[in-house]
N, C-alpha and C positions, 0 to 999 in steps of 0.2 A: 358437599363434595368439592365445590370450587374453592371454598374457604380453606379446606384442609390442603388442597394442592398448592394454594397460594402460600400457606405457612411453611410447607415443605421446601418451597423454592423462593422464599421471600427475599433472601440475600442476592440470589442470581437475578431475580426480576428487578430489584432496586438497582443493582449494579449495571444491568442492561439499560435501564432507562437513563441513568446518569451518563453512561457511556454514549448512548444515542445523542444526548444533548451535546456532549463534548465533541463527538465526531462532526455533528452539524455545525458547531461553532468553528471548527477548523476546516474540515473538507466542504462543508456547506457554503461558507463564506468564499472559499477558493472557487467553488463552482459559480457563485454569483459573479465574481471577478471574471470568470471565463465567459459568462453570458454577456456581461457588459462589454468585454473585448469583441465578442462576435457581433455585437450590435453597433459599436462605434467605430471599429476598424473596418477597412475594406477586406473583402475575402482573401486577397493576396496577403495583406499585412497580418491577418488573422492566421493564415497558414504559417507565415514566418514566425509568428509568436509562439505557436505550438511546436514548431521545428526547433527553436532555440530552447524551449522548456524541456524537450525530450533530451537534448544534449546535456543540459544541466542536471537532469534527473539521473542520467548515466553517471555523471561525475559524483553525484551525491551518494550513489550506491557504493562507489569506491571509498569515499571519505567515511561513510558509516560502516560499511562492510558487515552488516548484521550485528553490530555492537549493541544497538538499542534493543533489539529483540532478545539477544542473549542476556542482556542486563536484566530484563523483565523476569526471565526464568530464574536467574540466580538470586535476584532480590527476594522473590518468593521463598527460595530455599534458605538463604541466609537469615531471613526474617524469623525462620523457625530454629535454625541450627546455630548461627554465629552472628550476633549483633555487631561485633567489631568489623567483620567483613562487610556487613551491610553498609556501614558508615563509609567504607572505603570505595564503594562502587563508583559514585559520581566522579570523584577526582581522578581515579586511576583510568577509567574508561574515557573520561574527557580528555585526558592527555593523549591518548591513542587517536581520538577523532581529530584533534587539533593538528597533530603530526601529519596524519594522512591528508587532512585538508590543505595543509601547507605545501606538501609535496605535489598534490594535484594542481593547485593554483599556479605554482612556479612552472609546472610542465605546460599548462595552458598558456601562460604569459610568454614563454620563450620558445615554444616548439609548435604551436598550433596555428599561427597566423596564415601560413601559406595554405594550409588545408581548409580553414574556415572561410577565407577570403573576406567578402563583404559582411559575413555573419560574425566576424571576430569581435567587433566593437559591442554587439548585442550580448555575446556570451560574457564579456568583461563586465558588463553592468550587473549580470546575475551571479558572478563569482562569490559574493558574500553568502549566497545560499549553500555553497559547499561547506561552510562552517555552521551557519544558522540552523539549517534544516536537520542535520544529524544531531546536534546538541539538544534541540527541542524534542526530537524523537527519543533521545536518551532520557530526558526528564519524563517524558511520557511513559517510557518503559518502566522507570522506577516507580512512578505513581500507580501504574497498573499492577506492578508486582506487589505494592503495599495495599492494593484495592482501594485507593483513594479516588474513586471514580467521580464522586460528588464534586471534589475540588477541581478536577480536570474539566468537568462540565461547565462550572461557573466561570473559570478563567477563559476557556476557549470561546464561550458565548460572549463574554464581555469584550475580549480583544477583537473578536470578529465584528461586533457591532461597531466598535470604535473605528476599526480599519475601513469600513464602508464609507466613512465620512470623507476620507482623503483619497481612496482609490478612484472614485468616480471622477474627482477633480483632476487627478494626475492623468488619467486616461483621456478625459475630455480635452485637456490643455496640451498635453505632449504626445498624444497618440501612442504609437507602439512603444516608444521609449518609456512613457509613463506607465504603461501596462507592466513592463518588466520591472521597473523600479518599485512599483506597488508591492510586488512579491517580497522584496527585501524588507520593506517596512513592516509588513504583516508578520513575517517570521521574527523580526527583531522585537516587536512588541510582545509576541507570544513568549519568546525566550526570557525576557525580563520578568514578565508576570509569573512564569513557572519557577524562575530562579528565586523569586521572593518567597515562594511557598514551600521551599525545601531547604532547610538549613542544617539538618542533622547529618553532617558529613565531615570527614576529617581529611587533612591535607597530607596524609602519610602514604607513601609508597607501599603497596601490598602486592608482592609478587604472586601470591596464591590467587588473589582476585584477578589480576591480569592474566594469569595462566588459565583459570577457569573460563572466564568470559572471552578471552582472546581465542582460546582453542575452539570453543563452540561457535563464536562469531565467524571463524574462518569457514565453517560448514555453511552457516546461514548466508554469509556474504557471497560465497560462491553460488549458492542457490539463488540469491537476489539477482546476481549478474545473469544467470541463466534465465531467470524470470524475465529480465529486461529483454533478452533475446526472444523470449516467448510472447512478449507483449509490446513494449514501448519501441522496440527496434523497428516495428512497422513504420512509424513516422519517419525515422531516419532513412529507411529504404525508399519510402515515397519521395522524400526530399532529394535523395540521390538521383532518382529518375525524373526529377523536376515536376512532380505532381503536387505543386504547392497549395493551390486552391483545394485539391482533394484532400489534403491534410486537414483542412479546416472541416470539411464534411465528415471525414472519418472520426476526427476528435470529438465532434458534437455527439455522434452516436456512441463513441467510446465513453464520454463522460456520463451519458445516460446510464450505460451499463455499470459504470463505477458507482453511481449513485445507488443503483439497485443492489450492488454488492455490499454497500455500507452496513445494512442490518446483519449480514453474515460476518463482516469483520468485527462488529460489536460483539456478537454472540461468541465468536471464537476467542476474543480477547477477555471476555468476562469469565468464560468457563475455564480458560487455560490455567489459571493458578490452582483451581480445584482439581483439574486433571493431573497436574504436576504432584499435588499433595497426595491424591489417591495412588498414583503410580509409584511415588517414593515410599508409600507405605505398603507396597506389594499387593495392592488391591486391583489387580489387573482384570479380574472379573467384573469389577464395578466399572472400570474404564471401558470394557467392551460393551456392556449394557448401555452406558451413556453414548457410546459411539453409534450404536444402532438407532437410538432414540433421536439423537441429533442429526443423523443422516436423513431420516424420514421427515423430521420437522424442516429441514433445510430444503428438501425437494418440494414439499407442499408449499412452503412460503415462496420459493422461487417460481413455481408454476403460477401462483396467484399474481405475483409481481409482473410476470411476463405478459399475462393476459391484460392486466391493467395498463401496462405501458403500450401495448399494441393498439389498444382502443383510443388512448388519449394523446399519443405522440403526435399524430397528424394534425390534430386540432391545435395543440400548443405551438407546433412548429409554424403553422400558417399564421398564427397571430403574432408571435414574438420574433421569429426569424424567417420570414417568408422568402428572402433572397436565397435561402439555402434549401428550400423545399423543392425536391425533384425526385425522379424515380430512382436515382442512384442512392440517395440517402435512405429511402424507404427499403430498398433491397438490402442495403447493409444492415439496417436495423433488424429486419426479420431474421437474417441469418445469425446475427450476433445474439439476438435474444434466444434463439434455439440453443446456441452453445452455452448461454448463461445458465440454462437449467443443469448443466454438468458443472459449471464453474462454481455456483453457490454451494453445492454439496462438497466439492473438492476444497473450497476455501475453508470451510469449517473443519473438515478432516485434516487439512494441513496445518493451519494456524492454531486451531483449538485443541488438536490431539497430537499429531506426530511430533511437532516441535516441543510441545509441553511434556511429552514422554521421552524426550531425548532421541527421537528418530528422525532428526532433521536431514540425516544423510539420504533418506528416501526421497525427500523433496529435491535434494540436490541431484540425485542420479536421474530422476524423471525430468527435471527441468533442463539439465544438460543435454539429454538425448533430444527432447522435443523442442528445446530452444534452438539448437543447431538445425534441426529439421525445418523449424519455422523460417529461419533465414534462407536456407537452400531452396525450399519449395516456394517460398515467397518470391524470391528473385526470379526463379523459372517461370512461375505463373503470371507475375506482373509483366514480364517481357512478352508473354503470349496473349494475356487477356486485359492488359492494362490494370486500372484501378480495381476492377472486379476480381482480378487474380489474387489480390491481397485478401478479399473476403472469402474466396474459395479456400485459400491456405488456412485461414482461421477456422473454418468448418472442419477440415480434414485433421489438422494438428490438435485442435481444441478437444474434440471428441476422444481421440485416441489418448491424449495425455491425461485428461481428467479421469477417465474410467480406469486407465492403468494404475494410477496412483491410489485411487480409492480401494480397488480390489487387492492391490499388493499390501497396503497397510492393514486392511481387514484380516488378510491371512496371517500376518505377523501377530496380531493381537490374539487370534484364535490359537495360534501355536504356543504363545506365552501362557495363555490360560490353561491349556492342556498340560504344559510342562509344570506349572505351579501345582496343578491337581495331582500329578504323579508324585511330586516331592512331598 
């Protein structure tokens, strides 16, 4: 029975495993850098480090603007329908990313000094990420669309291990500045390695490719901005109210949740090409069946992950980051773990299904509504309850946003299946 199930899902299982190793190589090493920073920097410097990264991540959203995710979808489609368009994806989308990155960089250089104040210099040190991060994500999207998960895994693990050799030295010697610069080195190495592994592209302008990917990326990019308002804006709000040390506490918990989300990210990225193929082939009933199966799987896996984390987090925190162990961080963890149960299911539904079936607008509408609610409620509750107000905001907005999206997309699939049956 187990052998038959394995044979039926052999490709998905293998792709999941390779994608897991790839994500660990990239995100796992980034997390290790995060832990090294937490250990070597003072709590205040650590808060500044996370505050600057949040600003840069916002800029990266604008320079990528959903292009890498859209590229993954159309690479899958072009690989089946049009090989010439496939070869045009890298060059044409790369031009857009470089142009957007240049506009954003010039804006920061000439117009942001008065607003950023003493943080301005730190942001300048990380400006290369405005180009490096989106282009590496573009390569990642192309490889995912082509299902080259094995290559991605090997490259990411290799680059990650090499990076650790200089990251620790930079942070140990130069402190906060070294921590920021190490991010640039990591992404630069990753970009070079990915670039060497993909050479089947042309330098011809293809207006159809730009139109297809550009149009879809507008939707995804807008959703990403709204997602930032729904998630990372929290750090900027805390920084605005001068909760710098609390930023470090919040980000430690947030990084734990992000690690727990990784398996669901991998699942969604592995199944997305197959969901696109099924939906493009008008097999909506198959998509609906897979949706139900993966929602249940995501919830069960999320529940088990939450229990494991709740049991072992206290012990690990006491040993490695004892200076951060207090009732505030435990309270934040317990609340965010509860929200995580909804997040993990929503993550697979959004990235693995709705974007893959061309329903990214749903992600956009939900994120816009609840992204702005997160900002408004967050500011109100932080003024009233301090740092805990942010946690209360995550609880209220998180449950409402995740359940609304899952139920709405599920109804759409049911409706499309019924319509297909009638026809």
